[in-house]
C-alpha angles and dihedrals in degrees: 000000000000091000094055090050092050090049091048091050091049093049092048091049093050091049091052092051092048094050091047089051091049092048088052090054093053118104096241133132116262097254092055090048092053092049092049091047092049091051092049092048092049093049090045094052090048092051091046090051090050090055089051088052094242090129 
């Protein structure tokens, strides 16, 4: 049980990092990048908290 939670947390973290990297590579203005990064970070934190059974 604990191993599957750790793997899920690791995969979620890697997906968040990958999406943030891909957002950085997009040809957008800095304001749009900041908004997109904030949305990804908020969604990532919420999903990590769900894995830790906070929600």
